[in-house]
N, C-alpha and C positions, 0 to 999 in steps of 0.2 A: 504494500500499500504506499502510495506516495505521501510525502510529508504534507503537501497541499491538501490532499483528500482527508488526511487525518485531522488537520486543523479545521477543515470545513465541517467535518462531522462533530467535532468538539463544540464549534460555534453553534451548530444546529441544536446540540444537546443543551447548551446554555439557554438558548431561546425557548426550548421546550420546558426547561425548569422554571423559567419566568412565567410561561403560560400556565403551568400547573399551579404555581404560587398564586397567580391572579385568579384562577378558577377556585382555588381553595378559599381565598379571602372572600370571594363573591358568595361561595357556599356558606361561609361563616356568617356573613351579613344576613342571608336568608334564614339560617337557623336562629339567629339572634331575634329577628323579627317574629318568627313563629313562636319562639320562647316567650316573648312579651305578650303575645295574644293568648298563649296558654295560661300564663300566670294571671292574666286578667280574668280568665274564666275559672280559675282554680283547678286547672287540669295538670296532671303530672307531666313534667317535661320529657321524661324518658318514656318512649312508647315502643316496646319490643315488637309489637305487631307491625307497626310502620317500618321498623328496621328490617324485619324479615321481608316485607313487601319490596323494599328497595333492593335488597340483595337478590331476591327472586327475579327482579327485572335485569339486574346487572349480569348475572351469571350466563343466561342465554345469549347475551350480547357479546360475551368474551370470545374473541377470535384468536387469542394467544398473542405472544408466546407464553404468557403466564398461565399456569394451571388454575382451575377454578378455586382451589383451596387458598392459593396465594391472593387471588382477587378478594375473596371473602375476608382474609386476614387484613389486607391493606385497607379495605373500606370500613371494617370494624374499628380499626385504629383511628380512622378519620371521624367516624361517629363518636368514638370515645373522646377525642380531642374537642369536638364540638360541644359535648356535655360539659367538659371541663371549662370551656369558655363561658358557658352559661353560668356556671357556679361562680366564676370570677366576676361576672357582671352582677350577680346577686350581691356579692360582697361590696360592690362599689355603689350601692344605692345611696341616694342623698341622705337617708336617715340612718345609714350604716355607721356603727361604731368605728369601722375602719376608716371612714372619711372624716370623722370628728371624734377626737378622744374625750373632750370635755362634755359634760352633761348639758343638754339644752334646758334652759330655764324659761318656763312659760309664765309671763307676767300677766296676772289677772287683777286689775285694780291694785290694791295693796298687797296682794298675795303673790309669792314666787313659788311656783310648783315645779319641783325637781331640784336635786342636788342639795337639799336641806331637810329641815324637819317636815314630817308628814302633815298634810292639811286634811281637814274634814269637810266633805261635801255632803250636805244634808237637807232634807225637806221631804214632802210627801211624794208618793209615786205619781199622783195626779193632782193638778190644780183643780179644785172643785168649787171654791168660792173665795171671795175676798176675805171673809171672816176667818175661814180655815187657814189661809196663808198668813194672816196677821197673827193668829194664835201661835202658829209654828215658828214663824220668823222671830217674834218677840222672845220666845224661849231660847231659840238657837243663839240669838245675839247675846243674850245674858250668859250663855255658856262660852262665848268667845268665838262663835262660828261666823265666818265671813262669806262663805260661798253657799248660796241658797239654791236648791234644785226643786223642780216640779215639772211634771209632764203636762204639756198642753196638746200635743198630738200623740195619740196612743195607738200604735199598731198592735192590735190584739188578735189572738188566735181565732176567736169567734167574732163574726161581723155584728153580733148582737150585744157584745159587751161594750162598756163605756169607752168611747173613742177619744175623749178629751174635749176641752172647750176651744181648741184651735187658737186663732189669733187673740180672742178674748182672754184665754188663759195666759198667753204671753204677756199681755198688758198687765194682768193682775200680778203675775210673778215679778215683772219689772218694777211696777210701782211699789210693791211691797219691799223689794230689795232696796230700792233707792230711799224709801222712807226710813229704813233702819241702817243705812250706810253700809249695805252689803252689796255683793256682786251676785249674778245669777247665771244658771245654766239650764238649758232645756233642749229637748230633741226636736229636730226638723226631719220630715220624711220626704219632701219633694224638692227637687233642685230649684224650682221657681220660687220657693219660699225662703231661700238663703238670704237674699238681699233684704227682704222684709224682716227676717229674724235679727239681722244686724242692728236694727233700730231698737230692739228690746233686750237683747241678750249680750252678756259679757263673754260667754262661752257657748258655742253651738255644739250640741251633742248629735252624733250619728249613732243610732242604736244598733243593737246586735242584729236585728232583722234586715238592716240596711247596710251592713258592713261591706257588701259587695254590690251595692247600688252605684255603679261606676259614674253615672251622670251626676249623682248627688255628691260623690267624692270630688269630681272635677269642679263642681260649683263651689264646694267648700274650699277648694284650693285656690279659687280665684278671688276670695275675699281675704282681708287681713284681720281675721278674728280667730282667737284660739278655738281649736276643735277638739272635742272629747270623743274619741273613736272607740267604741266598744267592740270587743271580739265577738264574732258570730257564734250562734248556738253550736255549730258543728265545724267551725273553722279551725284550721291549723294555725300555729304560730307564724309560719311562712305566709299564709294567706292574709293574716292580720298585718304583717309588715308590708306586704305589697299594697294592701288597701291604703295604708298610711303613705306609701310612696306616691300613690295617685294624687293625694292632697299636696305633698311636698313638691311634686313635679310641676305643679301649677304655680308655685312661688310661695305657698303658705307653709312655713316650717314650724308654726306654733301649734303643735299637735301633742295631745295627751292620750296615751294608750290606756285602755281599760280592760283588765281581766275580770270577767263577770260570770265565770263558770260555763262549762260546756255540757252538751247533752251526752250522757252515757246510759248504760243499762241500769245503773244504780237508782233505787227508788227511795232511799232513806233521806235524800235531800232533793230539792227542786232541780238543781243542776249539780255538776261535780266541779268544785273549785280546783283549777289546775294551778296549784301554788307554785309549781316549778316554772310556770310561764313568766313569773315576775323576774327572777334573776336571768332567765334566758333572754327575755326582751331587753333587759338593761345591758346585757352583754352584747347582743346583736345590734342594738340601736342606741342612739344618744338621747332618745326621747323620754320624758317622764312617764311613769307607769303608776296607775292607781288601781285599787281593787274594790269592786262592788261587793260588799259583804252581805248585802240583802239578797240580790238576785242569785248569787253564787250558790246559796244553800236553801234560801226560803225558810229558814228556821231561826227564831229568836233565841232559843235555848242554848245554842252553841255560838252565838255571835261574838262573845268575848274571846274565846280561844282562836276563832277565825280572824278576828281583828288583830290579835297579837301575832299570829302566824304571818299575816300579810305584812305587817310592819317589820317583823324580824327578818324577812327575806328581802327587804329593801324597797317595799312600796313607797311611793312619794305621796300617797294620800289614800283615804278610804271614802267610799260612798255608803252612807248610812241612811236608809229610808225612815223618816220620822213623821208621825201624824198625831194631831191632837186627839182624835178619836178613831183609832184604827179599826175598831169593831164595825163601824159604819162606813169605812172607806169604800169608794167606788171601784178600786182596783187594788190587787195584791194586799189585802187586809192582813193576812197571816204573817207577812214578813216585816211589816212596819212597826217600829218601836213607838210606844206612846211617849209623852214628854218626860215623865219620871224615869222611864226605862232608858231613855237616851242620856239623861243626866247621870244615871248610875253607870252606864257604859263609859262615859267620858271620865268619871271619877276613878273607875277601876283601871283604865288605861293610864291615867296620870299617876296614880299611886304605885303602879307597877313599873313606872319609868318609860312606858311606850309613847307617851305624849308629855310635853312640857305643861307646866301649870297654865300658862297662856297657850291655848290650843293653837292659835294662829300666830305663833311667836315670830314667824318670818315676815310679818307685815311691816 
């Protein structure tokens, strides 16, 4: 073989290498885009059936000189590399601890949520009347609580259950909070209501049943108002983080994650509190994490040890449902503390060192 021919073949080989690299990078871009779509739908990224389908198409097209087994091996390595790329992308999310080592502090009025003492978020499950909210807020303020909650829009399992007062409920909640020098949080269920909610709320809640309402997440990301994002009833930790990423990707990084229990086969509690989710979320992301100790178990008799456990594993706050007359509450009567019970819980947490004497000491 002449030297000229040898150099020509080498040059062609270099060109083919570059072509292969270009095609591999293009393939990686397609895999990345598919991965984003899958994560948005909560679908597993690795699909063995799809991998088999691709190999089944490739092998009949193989004309040599590589044997079929070699082609299978080469493309499996390419598939594996693509999955590794997706895992690296996951680590580079805006909310990832890898991108930001310091904790995000969400400022809500005088409260700093994250990186300090735990805060208490309390109030009734549903806003029912101005008198009810006045009674609850007065008691909470005397206990040093600054963040008042109350449901105005209530997505319920049954269409015949109380659905909330809607906009009127937001007005009552907001007016009550302002009258007592408090800040407030409530849930919104429709993307078109986010702008309206900004007029009344200091924190917008996205509830468990709407954690993967992607249009609502996008709308929440388009405003500059703190967002309390609850984990879905059957959502994985990864799905919760991606839901938060939807909000952050639109420019709003003021996000508070909430572990509120997940649905399992256990019947002793309303839900199963995934206490391990708190340290995992704080390890994987830089966002503050609070625990809803009402919905997570639905039981008042174990609320103290649950509250202690949540704070012990690093929760930045607790959500405690409180009602002036739980027996006649229009929703979730069994899990709401009455006013004396709430005071008892706060005193027990203070005496055991889980809360400071001034509950909202970071104000």
